[in-house]
DOPATOR-971588 format. One line per field, with one value per residue: residue in one letter; x negated, y, z of N, C-alpha, C in turn. Coordinates in steps of 0.1 Angstrom, whole numbers, plus 5000, padded with zeros to 4 digits. Each point is the difference from the previous one (the first is absolute). Layout:
type	A, ... .
n.u	X, ... .
n.v	Y, ... .
n.w	Z, ... .
ca.u	X, ... .
ca.v	Y, ... .
ca.w	Z, ... .
c.u	X, ... .
c.v	Y, ... .
c.w	Z, ... .
END
This chain:
type	X, X, X, X, X, X, X, X, X, X, X, X, X, X, X, X, X, X, X, X, X, X, X, X, X, X, X, X, X, X, X, X, X, X, X, X, X, X, X, X, X, X, X, X, X, X, X, X, X, X, X, X, X, X, X, X, X, X, X, X, X, X, X, X, X, X, X, X, X, X, X, X, X, X, X, X, X, X, X, X, X, X, X, X, X, X, X, X, X, X, X, X, X, X, X, X, X, X, X, X, X, X, X, X, X, X, X, X, X, X, X, X, X, X, X, X, X, X, X, X, X, X, X, X, X, X, X, X, X, X, X, X, X, X, X, X, X, X, X, X, X, X, X, X, X, X, X, X, X, X, X, X, X, X, X, X, X, X, X, X, X, X, X, X, X, X, X, X, X, X, X, X, X, X, X, X, X, X, X, X, X, X, X, X, X, X, X, X, X, X, X, X, X, X, X, X, X, X, X, X, X, X, X, X, X, X, X, X, X, X, X, X, X, X, X, X, X, X, X, X, X, X, X, X, X, X, X, X, X, X, X, X, X, X, X, X, X, X, X, X, X, X, X, X, X, X, X, X, X, X, X, X, X, X, X, X, X, X, X, X, X, X, X, X, X, X, X, X, X, X, X, X, X, X, X, X, X, X, X, X, X, X, X, X, X, X, X, X, X, X, X, X, X, X, X, X, X, X, X, X, X, X, X, X, X, X, X, X, X, X, X, X, X, X, X, X, X, X, X, X, X, X, X, X, X, X, X, X, X, X, X, X, X, X, X, X, X, X, X, X, X, X, X, X, X, X, X, X, X, X .
n.u	7294, 5013, 4999, 5011, 4995, 5010, 5000, 5004, 5005, 5001, 4996, 4990, 5004, 4988, 4992, 4997, 4988, 5003, 5009, 4993, 4990, 5009, 5006, 4988, 4996, 5012, 4993, 4990, 5011, 5002, 4987, 5006, 5009, 4999, 5010, 4991, 5008, 4994, 5000, 5012, 4989, 5001, 4989, 5006, 5012, 4997, 4993, 5007, 5007, 4991, 5000, 4998, 4988, 4992, 5001, 4988, 4997, 4997, 4988, 5000, 4988, 5008, 4990, 5010, 5006, 5003, 5003, 5011, 4999, 5012, 4996, 5008, 5001, 4999, 4988, 5003, 5011, 5009, 4994, 5007, 5001, 5006, 5006, 4999, 5012, 5006, 5004, 4994, 4998, 4990, 5008, 5000, 4989, 5007, 5009, 4998, 4992, 5006, 5010, 4993, 4996, 5013, 5000, 4990, 5006, 4990, 5006, 4998, 5001, 4995, 4996, 5009, 4993, 4997, 4998, 5007, 4992, 5005, 4986, 4998, 4990, 5005, 4997, 4990, 5006, 5004, 5009, 4997, 5011, 4991, 5010, 4991, 4999, 5013, 5002, 4991, 5008, 5010, 4995, 4998, 5013, 5004, 4993, 5004, 5011, 4993, 5011, 4999, 5010, 5011, 5010, 5006, 5005, 5009, 5003, 5008, 4992, 5003, 5012, 5000, 4994, 5008, 5009, 4994, 4998, 5012, 5003, 4992, 5003, 5006, 4987, 5004, 5010, 5002, 5008, 5012, 5004, 5009, 5003, 5011, 4993, 5001, 4991, 4993, 4995, 5002, 4991, 4997, 5002, 4993, 4995, 5005, 5009, 5006, 5010, 5010, 5008, 4992, 5001, 5013, 4998, 4994, 5010, 4995, 4999, 5011, 5005, 4994, 5006, 5006, 4995, 5013, 5000, 4988, 5003, 5011, 4992, 4990, 5010, 5006, 4988, 5002, 5006, 4991, 4991, 5006, 5001, 4988, 4997, 5008, 4994, 4988, 5005, 5010, 4997, 4988, 5004, 4989, 4993, 5000, 5000, 5008, 5007, 5001, 5001, 5008, 5008, 4995, 5001, 5011, 4995, 4997, 4988, 5000, 5010, 5000, 4987, 5000, 5010, 4996, 4988, 5005, 5009, 4990, 4992, 5011, 5001, 4988, 5003, 4994, 4987, 4997, 4994, 4989, 4996, 5012, 4994, 4990, 5001, 5001, 4991, 4994, 5002, 4996, 4993, 5003, 4989, 5001, 5008, 4989, 4998, 5001, 5012, 5004, 5010, 5001, 5013, 5002, 5011, 4994, 4991, 4999, 4988, 4993, 5006, 4991, 5009, 5003, 5010, 4997, 4997, 5010, 5000, 4997, 5007, 4988, 4997, 4998, 5014, 5003, 5013, 5000, 5013, 4996, 5011, 5010, 4999, 4991, 4992, 4993, 5001, 4999, 4987, 5003, 5007, 4992, 4994, 5010, 5008, 4994, 5000, 5013, 5001, 4993, 5007, 5012, 4996, 4995, 5013, 5001 .
n.v	3498, 4997, 4987, 4996, 4989, 4996, 4988, 4992, 4988, 5002, 4987, 5008, 4989, 4993, 5005, 4999, 4999, 4993, 4994, 5000, 4996, 4992, 4997, 4998, 4994, 4994, 5000, 5001, 5005, 4990, 5000, 5003, 4991, 5008, 5004, 4994, 4990, 4990, 4992, 4995, 4995, 5002, 4992, 5008, 4996, 4998, 5006, 4989, 5005, 5010, 5005, 5013, 4998, 5005, 4987, 4995, 5001, 5013, 5000, 5009, 5001, 5004, 5007, 4999, 5001, 4988, 5009, 4993, 5001, 5004, 4998, 5009, 4999, 5011, 4995, 5006, 4994, 5010, 5002, 4990, 5003, 4988, 5006, 4987, 4995, 5001, 4987, 5007, 5000, 4996, 4989, 5010, 4999, 4989, 5010, 5008, 4991, 4990, 5006, 5003, 4988, 4997, 5009, 4991, 4998, 5003, 4989, 5005, 4987, 5006, 4989, 5005, 5005, 4987, 5001, 4989, 5002, 5011, 5002, 4999, 5008, 5005, 4989, 5009, 5002, 5011, 4991, 5012, 5004, 5008, 5008, 5008, 4989, 4998, 5013, 4998, 4989, 5009, 5009, 4990, 4997, 5013, 5002, 4988, 5005, 5010, 5001, 5011, 4998, 4999, 4996, 5003, 4987, 5001, 4990, 5003, 4991, 4996, 5005, 4995, 4990, 4999, 5002, 4992, 4991, 5002, 4998, 4989, 4994, 5012, 5002, 4989, 5008, 4994, 4990, 5002, 4988, 5005, 4987, 5006, 5005, 5009, 4991, 5011, 4993, 4999, 4996, 5013, 5000, 4989, 5009, 5007, 4999, 4990, 5005, 4995, 5004, 5011, 5000, 4997, 5009, 5005, 4991, 4998, 5013, 5000, 4992, 5007, 5009, 4988, 4993, 5000, 5013, 5001, 4992, 5007, 5011, 4996, 4996, 5011, 5003, 4988, 4994, 5005, 4997, 4988, 5000, 5004, 4991, 4991, 5004, 5000, 4989, 5004, 5007, 4997, 4993, 5002, 4991, 4987, 4998, 5010, 4996, 4987, 5004, 5010, 4991, 4993, 5013, 4996, 4990, 5012, 4996, 5011, 4993, 4990, 4999, 5001, 4992, 4992, 5001, 4999, 4991, 4994, 5002, 4998, 4991, 5001, 4988, 5005, 4999, 5012, 4999, 5001, 4993, 4997, 5003, 5005, 4989, 4992, 5008, 4998, 4987, 5002, 5008, 4988, 4997, 5011, 4995, 5003, 4987, 5000, 5000, 4988, 5004, 4987, 4998, 4988, 4999, 4988, 5009, 4988, 5004, 5002, 5012, 5010, 5009, 5001, 5006, 4989, 4995, 5006, 5007, 4987, 5001, 5005, 4989, 4996, 5001, 4987, 4999, 4987, 5001, 4987, 5002, 4993, 5004, 5010, 4990, 4995, 4988, 5013, 4998, 4991, 5008, 5011, 4990, 5002, 5002, 4990, 4993, 5004, 4998, 4989, 4997, 5003, 4994, 4991, 5004, 5000 .
n.w	3835, 5000, 4999, 4994, 5001, 4992, 5006, 4990, 5003, 4987, 4999, 4995, 4993, 5000, 4992, 5013, 4998, 4989, 5007, 5011, 4993, 4993, 5012, 5005, 4989, 5002, 5012, 4992, 4993, 5009, 4998, 4988, 5000, 5010, 4991, 4992, 4996, 5007, 4988, 5004, 5006, 5012, 5000, 5009, 4998, 4988, 5008, 5004, 4990, 5001, 5012, 4996, 4994, 5009, 5002, 4996, 5013, 5001, 5003, 5010, 5003, 5010, 5005, 5009, 4988, 4998, 4991, 5002, 4986, 4995, 4987, 4994, 4987, 4994, 4999, 4989, 5005, 5002, 5012, 5002, 5013, 5000, 5010, 5005, 5005, 5012, 5000, 4991, 4987, 4993, 5002, 5010, 4994, 5001, 5000, 5010, 5005, 4994, 5005, 5010, 5001, 4997, 5010, 5002, 5011, 5008, 5003, 5012, 5004, 5011, 5005, 5009, 5009, 5002, 4987, 4996, 4990, 5004, 5002, 5012, 4997, 5012, 5008, 5001, 4988, 5006, 5004, 4995, 5005, 5006, 4998, 5007, 5007, 4998, 5003, 5010, 5002, 4997, 5008, 5008, 4997, 5000, 5011, 5005, 4995, 5006, 5007, 4993, 4991, 5007, 4993, 5012, 5001, 5009, 5008, 5011, 5005, 4988, 5002, 5012, 4995, 4990, 5009, 5008, 4990, 4996, 5012, 5002, 4989, 4999, 5001, 5007, 5002, 4989, 5005, 5005, 5002, 5008, 5002, 5002, 4990, 5010, 5001, 5000, 5010, 5013, 5009, 4999, 4987, 5001, 5008, 4990, 5008, 4993, 4993, 5008, 4990, 5000, 5013, 4998, 4990, 5011, 5000, 4988, 5000, 5006, 4991, 4990, 5007, 4999, 5010, 5004, 4997, 5005, 5010, 5001, 4997, 5008, 5008, 4997, 4995, 4994, 5010, 5006, 4991, 4999, 5014, 5001, 4991, 5007, 5011, 4994, 4994, 5007, 4988, 5003, 4989, 5007, 4992, 5003, 4986, 4999, 5011, 4998, 4988, 5005, 5006, 4989, 4996, 5008, 4992, 4996, 5004, 4994, 4994, 5009, 5000, 4986, 4998, 5009, 4996, 4988, 5004, 5006, 4990, 4993, 5009, 4995, 4996, 4990, 5003, 4994, 4988, 5008, 4990, 5004, 5011, 4993, 4993, 5011, 5005, 4989, 5001, 5013, 4992, 4995, 4994, 4992, 4991, 4994, 4999, 4986, 5005, 4999, 5008, 5003, 4998, 5005, 4993, 5000, 5003, 5005, 4996, 5011, 4997, 4998, 5003, 4987, 5006, 5007, 4988, 4993, 5011, 5002, 4990, 4999, 4993, 4987, 5001, 4999, 5003, 5000, 5000, 5002, 4993, 5005, 5013, 4998, 5005, 5010, 4994, 4999, 5000, 5009, 5007, 4998, 4993, 4993, 5010, 5006, 4990, 4997, 5013, 4998, 4988, 5006, 5011, 4991, 4997, 5013 .
ca.u	5010, 5006, 5006, 5006, 4999, 5009, 4997, 5007, 4992, 4999, 4986, 4998, 4991, 4990, 4986, 5002, 4992, 5004, 5013, 4999, 4992, 5009, 5008, 4992, 4997, 5011, 5004, 4988, 5003, 5005, 4991, 5003, 5014, 5002, 5014, 5004, 5002, 4997, 5012, 5001, 4994, 4991, 5001, 4996, 5005, 4995, 4985, 4993, 5001, 4988, 4989, 4988, 4988, 4989, 4988, 4989, 4997, 4986, 4995, 4989, 4996, 5004, 5000, 5000, 5007, 5000, 5014, 5006, 5009, 5004, 4997, 5006, 4999, 4987, 4989, 4998, 5012, 5002, 5001, 5012, 4998, 5013, 4997, 5011, 5003, 5002, 4993, 5001, 4987, 4998, 5011, 5010, 4997, 4999, 5005, 4994, 4986, 4999, 5007, 4991, 4989, 5005, 4999, 4986, 4994, 4992, 5008, 4993, 5010, 4992, 5005, 4995, 4994, 5010, 5010, 4994, 4986, 4991, 4994, 4989, 4987, 4993, 5008, 5000, 5008, 5012, 5012, 5008, 5011, 5002, 5003, 4989, 4991, 5005, 4998, 4986, 4997, 5003, 4988, 4989, 5003, 4997, 4985, 4994, 5002, 4996, 5012, 4999, 5013, 5011, 5014, 5004, 5014, 5003, 5011, 4997, 4986, 4992, 5003, 4993, 4986, 4999, 5002, 4988, 4989, 5003, 4999, 4986, 4991, 5008, 4992, 5000, 5014, 5006, 5014, 5005, 5013, 5002, 5014, 5003, 4994, 4988, 5000, 4989, 5003, 4989, 5003, 5007, 5014, 5007, 5005, 5013, 5011, 5009, 5014, 5001, 5002, 4987, 4991, 5004, 4994, 4986, 5000, 4989, 4989, 5000, 4997, 4985, 4993, 5000, 4993, 5010, 5001, 4988, 5001, 5012, 4997, 4990, 5007, 5011, 4998, 5007, 5014, 5000, 4999, 5012, 5010, 4997, 5004, 5014, 5005, 4995, 5006, 5012, 5008, 4991, 5003, 4988, 5001, 4989, 4987, 4995, 4995, 4989, 4988, 4994, 4998, 4987, 4990, 4999, 4992, 4986, 4996, 5000, 5013, 5007, 4992, 5002, 5014, 5003, 4992, 5006, 5012, 4997, 4993, 5010, 5006, 4988, 4998, 4987, 4991, 4994, 4985, 4994, 4995, 5011, 5006, 5001, 5011, 5013, 5004, 5005, 5013, 5010, 5005, 5009, 4995, 5007, 4995, 4999, 4999, 5013, 5007, 5014, 5005, 5011, 5007, 5011, 5013, 5003, 4988, 5004, 4989, 4999, 4994, 5005, 5008, 4992, 4999, 4991, 4986, 4998, 4991, 4987, 4994, 4999, 4997, 5012, 5007, 5014, 5006, 5009, 5008, 5003, 5013, 5003, 4998, 4986, 4996, 4987, 4989, 5005, 4993, 5005, 5015, 5003, 4987, 5000, 4999, 4986, 4991, 5002, 4995, 4985, 4997, 5004, 4991, 4988, 5001, 5006 .
ca.v	4996, 4987, 4993, 4987, 4990, 4989, 4988, 4988, 4990, 4989, 4998, 5000, 4989, 5003, 5004, 5011, 5012, 5006, 5006, 5012, 5010, 5006, 5009, 5012, 5008, 5008, 5010, 5008, 5014, 5003, 5008, 5013, 5003, 4995, 4997, 4987, 4988, 4987, 4992, 4989, 4988, 4994, 4985, 4999, 4988, 4988, 5001, 4987, 4992, 4998, 4996, 5003, 4998, 5008, 4991, 5000, 5013, 5004, 5003, 5009, 5005, 5014, 5004, 4988, 4989, 4994, 5003, 4993, 5009, 4998, 5011, 4999, 5012, 5004, 5004, 5014, 5007, 5007, 4990, 5000, 4990, 4996, 4995, 4993, 5002, 4989, 4988, 4998, 4998, 5007, 4997, 5011, 5007, 4990, 5005, 5013, 5000, 4998, 5011, 5011, 4995, 5002, 5015, 5004, 5002, 4990, 4998, 4992, 4997, 4993, 4995, 5008, 4992, 4992, 4995, 4993, 4995, 5011, 4995, 5009, 4995, 4996, 4996, 5009, 5012, 5001, 4998, 5012, 5003, 5014, 5005, 5006, 4989, 4995, 5010, 5000, 4989, 5004, 5008, 4991, 4992, 5008, 5002, 4988, 4999, 5012, 5007, 5013, 5004, 4990, 5002, 4991, 4998, 4990, 5000, 4995, 5002, 5005, 5014, 5007, 5000, 5010, 5014, 5003, 5003, 5013, 5011, 5001, 5000, 5003, 5001, 4987, 4996, 5008, 5002, 4991, 4995, 4995, 4997, 5007, 5013, 5003, 4990, 5002, 5002, 5000, 4994, 5010, 5001, 4988, 5001, 5006, 4990, 5002, 4996, 4986, 4993, 5000, 4991, 4987, 4995, 4997, 4990, 4991, 5007, 4998, 4985, 4998, 5005, 4990, 4987, 4991, 5004, 4996, 4985, 4998, 5003, 4990, 4987, 5001, 5012, 5000, 5003, 5014, 5009, 4999, 5008, 5014, 5003, 5001, 5013, 5012, 5001, 4992, 4997, 4993, 4986, 4993, 4986, 4994, 5000, 5014, 5003, 4991, 5005, 5011, 4996, 4993, 5010, 5002, 4990, 5006, 4998, 5013, 5007, 5003, 5010, 5013, 5004, 5003, 5013, 5011, 5004, 5004, 5013, 5010, 5003, 5003, 4988, 4994, 5011, 5000, 5000, 5013, 5006, 5006, 5010, 5013, 4999, 4999, 5014, 5008, 4994, 5003, 5014, 4998, 5009, 5000, 4993, 5010, 4994, 4997, 4989, 4996, 4991, 4992, 4993, 4991, 5004, 4990, 4997, 4996, 5001, 5014, 5009, 5014, 5007, 5008, 5014, 5002, 5000, 5007, 5011, 4994, 4999, 5014, 5000, 4997, 4990, 4996, 4990, 4992, 4989, 4990, 4994, 4987, 4990, 4998, 5000, 5004, 4995, 5007, 4996, 4987, 5001, 5009, 5002, 5010, 5013, 5002, 5002, 5013, 5010, 5000, 5007, 5014, 5007, 5003, 5011, 5011 .
ca.w	4990, 5003, 4989, 5003, 4989, 5003, 4993, 5003, 5005, 4991, 4995, 4985, 4997, 4989, 5004, 5009, 4998, 4988, 5001, 5009, 4993, 4990, 5006, 5004, 4988, 4996, 5010, 5004, 5001, 5014, 5007, 4997, 5002, 5014, 5003, 4994, 5008, 4993, 4998, 5009, 4994, 5009, 5002, 5014, 5007, 4995, 4998, 5000, 4988, 4993, 5009, 4993, 5008, 4995, 4996, 5009, 5006, 5001, 5014, 5001, 5014, 5001, 5014, 5009, 4994, 4986, 4996, 4989, 4994, 4986, 4991, 4987, 4992, 4993, 5009, 4998, 5002, 5012, 5011, 5010, 5010, 5005, 5014, 5005, 5014, 5009, 4997, 4986, 4994, 4987, 4991, 4999, 4987, 4989, 4987, 4999, 4995, 4986, 4993, 5000, 4991, 4986, 4997, 4999, 5013, 5006, 5012, 5010, 5011, 5010, 5013, 5011, 5011, 5007, 4990, 4988, 5001, 5005, 5012, 5006, 4997, 5012, 5011, 5010, 4997, 5007, 4991, 5002, 4992, 5000, 4987, 4993, 4996, 4987, 4990, 4996, 4991, 4986, 4996, 4999, 4988, 4989, 4999, 4995, 4985, 4994, 4996, 5007, 5002, 4995, 5005, 5010, 5002, 5010, 5009, 5013, 5004, 4988, 4999, 5010, 4997, 4989, 5005, 5008, 4991, 4993, 5010, 5004, 4989, 4988, 4988, 4994, 4996, 4989, 5003, 5011, 5000, 5014, 5004, 5013, 5002, 5009, 5011, 5009, 5014, 5009, 5013, 5008, 4996, 5003, 5014, 5001, 4998, 4989, 5004, 5002, 4988, 4994, 5008, 4997, 4987, 5003, 5010, 4999, 5006, 5015, 5002, 4998, 5012, 5011, 4997, 4994, 4986, 4993, 4998, 4991, 4986, 4996, 4999, 4991, 4992, 4987, 5003, 5005, 4988, 4992, 5006, 4996, 4986, 4999, 5007, 4993, 4987, 5002, 4988, 4991, 5001, 4996, 5003, 5008, 4993, 5000, 5013, 5004, 4993, 5007, 5014, 5001, 5003, 5014, 5006, 5003, 5014, 5008, 4998, 5013, 5008, 4994, 5001, 5014, 5003, 4993, 5007, 5013, 4999, 4998, 5014, 5009, 5009, 4995, 4996, 4987, 5000, 5003, 4988, 4993, 5009, 4993, 4990, 5006, 5005, 4988, 4996, 5010, 4997, 4989, 4989, 4988, 4988, 4989, 4986, 4994, 5007, 4999, 5011, 4996, 5011, 4996, 5007, 5010, 5008, 5014, 5009, 5006, 4991, 5003, 4990, 4991, 5004, 5012, 4996, 4988, 5002, 5002, 4986, 4996, 4986, 4992, 5008, 4997, 5008, 4992, 5007, 4991, 5004, 4995, 5010, 5000, 5014, 5005, 4991, 4988, 4987, 4995, 4998, 4990, 4994, 4990, 5007, 5006, 4989, 4995, 5010, 4999, 4988, 5001, 5010, 4993, 4991, 5007 .
c.u	5004, 5006, 5006, 4999, 5007, 4997, 5011, 4991, 4999, 4985, 5000, 4989, 4991, 4987, 5001, 4992, 5004, 5013, 5000, 4992, 5008, 5009, 4993, 4996, 5012, 5005, 4988, 5003, 5006, 4991, 5002, 5014, 5005, 5014, 5004, 5001, 4996, 5013, 5001, 4995, 4993, 5002, 4997, 5004, 4993, 4985, 4994, 4999, 4987, 4988, 4986, 4988, 4989, 4988, 4989, 4997, 4985, 4996, 4988, 4997, 5002, 5001, 4999, 5005, 4995, 5014, 5004, 5010, 5003, 4996, 5006, 4998, 4986, 4990, 4997, 5012, 4999, 5003, 5013, 4997, 5013, 4998, 5013, 5002, 5000, 5015, 5001, 4986, 4999, 5011, 5011, 4998, 4999, 5005, 4994, 4986, 4999, 5007, 4990, 4988, 5003, 5000, 4986, 4993, 4991, 5007, 4993, 5010, 4992, 5008, 4994, 4993, 5010, 5010, 4992, 4986, 4990, 4995, 4990, 4987, 4992, 5010, 5001, 5007, 5013, 5012, 5010, 5012, 5003, 5002, 4989, 4990, 5004, 4998, 4985, 4996, 5003, 4988, 4988, 5001, 4997, 4985, 4994, 5002, 4996, 5011, 5000, 5014, 5010, 5013, 5003, 5015, 5003, 5013, 4996, 4986, 4993, 5003, 4993, 4985, 4998, 5002, 4988, 4988, 5003, 4998, 4985, 4990, 5007, 4992, 4999, 5013, 5005, 5014, 5005, 5014, 5002, 5014, 5002, 4991, 4988, 5001, 4988, 5005, 4988, 5005, 5008, 5014, 5008, 5005, 5014, 5011, 5009, 5015, 5001, 5001, 4987, 4990, 5003, 4994, 4985, 4999, 4987, 4987, 4999, 4998, 4985, 4992, 4999, 4991, 5009, 5001, 4989, 5001, 5011, 4997, 4990, 5007, 5011, 4999, 5008, 5015, 5001, 5000, 5013, 5011, 4997, 5004, 5015, 5006, 4996, 5006, 5013, 5008, 4991, 5001, 4987, 5002, 4988, 4987, 4994, 4994, 4988, 4986, 4993, 4997, 4987, 4989, 4998, 4993, 4985, 4997, 5000, 5014, 5006, 4993, 5002, 5014, 5002, 4992, 5007, 5012, 4997, 4992, 5010, 5006, 4989, 4998, 4987, 4992, 4996, 4985, 4995, 4996, 5011, 5007, 5002, 5010, 5014, 5004, 5005, 5014, 5011, 5006, 5009, 4996, 5008, 4994, 5001, 5001, 5014, 5007, 5014, 5003, 5012, 5007, 5011, 5013, 5004, 4988, 5004, 4988, 5000, 4993, 5006, 5009, 4992, 4998, 4990, 4985, 4997, 4989, 4986, 4993, 5000, 4995, 5013, 5006, 5014, 5004, 5011, 5007, 5004, 5012, 5002, 4997, 4985, 4995, 4985, 4989, 5004, 4993, 5005, 5015, 5004, 4987, 5000, 5000, 4987, 4990, 5001, 4995, 4985, 4996, 5003, 4991, 4987, 5000, 5007, 4991 .
c.v	4986, 4994, 4987, 4991, 4988, 4988, 4989, 4989, 4987, 4999, 5000, 4990, 5004, 5003, 5013, 5012, 5006, 5007, 5012, 5011, 5007, 5010, 5013, 5009, 5009, 5010, 5008, 5015, 5004, 5009, 5015, 5004, 4994, 4996, 4987, 4989, 4988, 4993, 4989, 4987, 4991, 4985, 4997, 4986, 4987, 5000, 4987, 4992, 4998, 4996, 5002, 4998, 5009, 4992, 5001, 5014, 5002, 5003, 5010, 5004, 5015, 5004, 4987, 4988, 4994, 5000, 4991, 5009, 4995, 5012, 4997, 5013, 5003, 5005, 5015, 5009, 5008, 4990, 5002, 4989, 4999, 4993, 4995, 5003, 4987, 4997, 4996, 4997, 5006, 4997, 5009, 5007, 4991, 5005, 5014, 5000, 4997, 5011, 5012, 4996, 5002, 5014, 5005, 5002, 4988, 4998, 4990, 4998, 4992, 4994, 5008, 4991, 4992, 4993, 4992, 4995, 5011, 4995, 5011, 4994, 4996, 4996, 5010, 5013, 5000, 4998, 5010, 5001, 5015, 5006, 5006, 4990, 4994, 5010, 5001, 4988, 5003, 5008, 4991, 4991, 5008, 5002, 4988, 4998, 5012, 5008, 5013, 5006, 4990, 5005, 4989, 4999, 4989, 5001, 4994, 5003, 5006, 5014, 5008, 5001, 5011, 5014, 5004, 5004, 5014, 5012, 5003, 5001, 5004, 5000, 4986, 4996, 5009, 5003, 4989, 4996, 4993, 4997, 5005, 5012, 5000, 4991, 5001, 5003, 5000, 4994, 5010, 5002, 4987, 4999, 5006, 4990, 5005, 4998, 4985, 4992, 4998, 4991, 4985, 4994, 4996, 4988, 4991, 5007, 4997, 4985, 4997, 5006, 4991, 4988, 4990, 5003, 4996, 4985, 4997, 5002, 4990, 4987, 5001, 5010, 4999, 5003, 5014, 5009, 4999, 5009, 5015, 5003, 5002, 5012, 5012, 5001, 4992, 4996, 4993, 4985, 4992, 4985, 4995, 5000, 5014, 5003, 4992, 5004, 5011, 4997, 4993, 5010, 5002, 4989, 5004, 4998, 5013, 5007, 5004, 5011, 5014, 5006, 5004, 5013, 5012, 5006, 5004, 5013, 5012, 5004, 5004, 4989, 4993, 5012, 4999, 5000, 5014, 5007, 5008, 5012, 5013, 5000, 5000, 5014, 5008, 4995, 5004, 5014, 4999, 5009, 4999, 4991, 5009, 4994, 4998, 4988, 4998, 4991, 4993, 4994, 4992, 5004, 4989, 4996, 4998, 5001, 5014, 5009, 5014, 5005, 5009, 5014, 5002, 5001, 5008, 5011, 4996, 4999, 5014, 5002, 4998, 4987, 4997, 4990, 4993, 4989, 4990, 4992, 4986, 4988, 4996, 5002, 5004, 4997, 5006, 4996, 4987, 4999, 5009, 5004, 5011, 5014, 5003, 5002, 5014, 5011, 5001, 5008, 5015, 5008, 5003, 5012, 5013, 5012 .
c.w	5002, 4987, 5005, 4988, 5003, 4991, 5003, 5003, 4991, 4995, 4985, 4997, 4989, 5006, 5008, 4996, 4987, 5001, 5008, 4992, 4990, 5006, 5004, 4989, 4996, 5010, 5005, 5001, 5013, 5007, 4996, 5002, 5014, 5003, 4993, 5010, 4993, 4998, 5009, 4994, 5011, 5003, 5015, 5007, 4996, 4997, 4999, 4987, 4992, 5009, 4994, 5010, 4994, 4995, 5010, 5006, 4999, 5014, 4999, 5015, 5000, 5015, 5009, 4994, 4987, 4995, 4988, 4993, 4986, 4992, 4987, 4992, 4995, 5010, 4998, 5003, 5013, 5011, 5008, 5010, 5008, 5014, 5006, 5015, 5008, 5001, 4986, 4994, 4986, 4990, 5000, 4987, 4988, 4987, 4998, 4994, 4985, 4992, 4999, 4991, 4985, 4996, 4999, 5013, 5004, 5014, 5010, 5012, 5010, 5011, 5011, 5010, 5007, 4991, 4989, 5002, 5004, 5013, 5006, 4998, 5013, 5010, 5011, 4998, 5007, 4990, 5003, 4990, 5000, 4986, 4992, 4996, 4987, 4989, 4996, 4992, 4986, 4994, 4998, 4987, 4988, 4998, 4994, 4985, 4993, 4994, 5008, 5003, 4995, 5005, 5009, 5001, 5009, 5007, 5013, 5004, 4989, 4997, 5011, 4997, 4989, 5005, 5008, 4990, 4993, 5010, 5004, 4989, 4987, 4987, 4994, 4994, 4988, 5001, 5010, 4997, 5014, 5003, 5015, 5003, 5009, 5012, 5009, 5014, 5009, 5013, 5008, 4995, 5003, 5015, 5001, 4997, 4989, 5005, 5000, 4988, 4992, 5007, 4997, 4988, 5002, 5010, 4999, 5005, 5015, 5003, 4999, 5012, 5011, 4996, 4993, 4985, 4992, 4997, 4991, 4986, 4995, 4996, 4989, 4990, 4987, 5003, 5005, 4987, 4992, 5006, 4997, 4986, 4999, 5007, 4992, 4986, 5000, 4988, 4990, 5002, 4995, 5004, 5008, 4993, 5000, 5014, 5003, 4993, 5007, 5014, 5002, 5004, 5015, 5008, 5003, 5014, 5008, 5000, 5014, 5008, 4995, 5002, 5015, 5004, 4994, 5008, 5015, 5000, 4999, 5013, 5010, 5010, 4995, 4995, 4986, 5001, 5001, 4987, 4992, 5008, 4994, 4989, 5006, 5005, 4988, 4996, 5010, 4998, 4988, 4988, 4988, 4990, 4988, 4986, 4995, 5005, 4995, 5011, 4996, 5012, 4994, 5008, 5010, 5008, 5014, 5009, 5006, 4990, 5003, 4989, 4991, 5004, 5011, 4996, 4987, 5001, 5002, 4986, 4994, 4986, 4992, 5006, 4995, 5010, 4991, 5009, 4989, 5004, 4994, 5010, 5001, 5014, 5001, 4990, 4986, 4987, 4995, 4997, 4988, 4992, 4989, 5006, 5006, 4989, 4994, 5009, 4999, 4988, 5001, 5010, 4993, 4991, 5006, 4998 .
END
């Protein structure tokens, strides 16, 4: 099922969580009326006017990591874990998290390995960017917090991690919200060439395959990240304060190693960890995702992404696809927080 949600780009001033929560309360019947449309309200372009902060972060040892994470909402609420992408950080959810908290959810927003204050517990641990390793980090995070099941929502690397968890550990996932839908791949599938225009979108992956690219990213990672933001969200007029706040998360000492390994692994130029071989074989078969899912896409997403019709069959449970209109790019939760928040609530009730 497909839906188009359209937003204008004016900022609605005031208390963000209260305003969004009020809108959401008035639109909760969307889960029952699939033909309804959200009213045009989106504050996408001027995301910088409030510069919300999560406040002091929490830390917990989870698997190989000491994970830094934000937590808002009721400790007794249904758990939602929001997963960020590259080169972004937890502030992609600066408005989504408080809006969900206002609806009674317990919202957790962890920094992925290689970002922010998340650190490896051992100097000897492989600084792997292998997708299944990041997905296992989510399971370890849930285990450390004694969370048996949670709704997962993410974009970019975060959507991929959420997809992998839903495919390999469906018993741990109550529902899923995934920007760009099904993002599970494998080294084998990565060997197949794409049409030239599609290959062009992956220019940075080939750059990272070289020593020059690794040094270039190490030396210029903030400028590199800003370029990716601009290309991936060409109609999002973020300001320097918004960007610099998130770019600070890229100063993590493991950022370069993990990013380079991630993209080289995709091209089979870097090996994965032996302990994940069995899981990678399962993922190479492109397993179905059976949990209730809402796939989102922005109408101005400039990052590489598959067309919706290419992955719809991979979701065999309750499923919706929503195209978010109004010049919404790749960082959908930060550019269209109301649409993303509504999708999390609706997926929970599919």
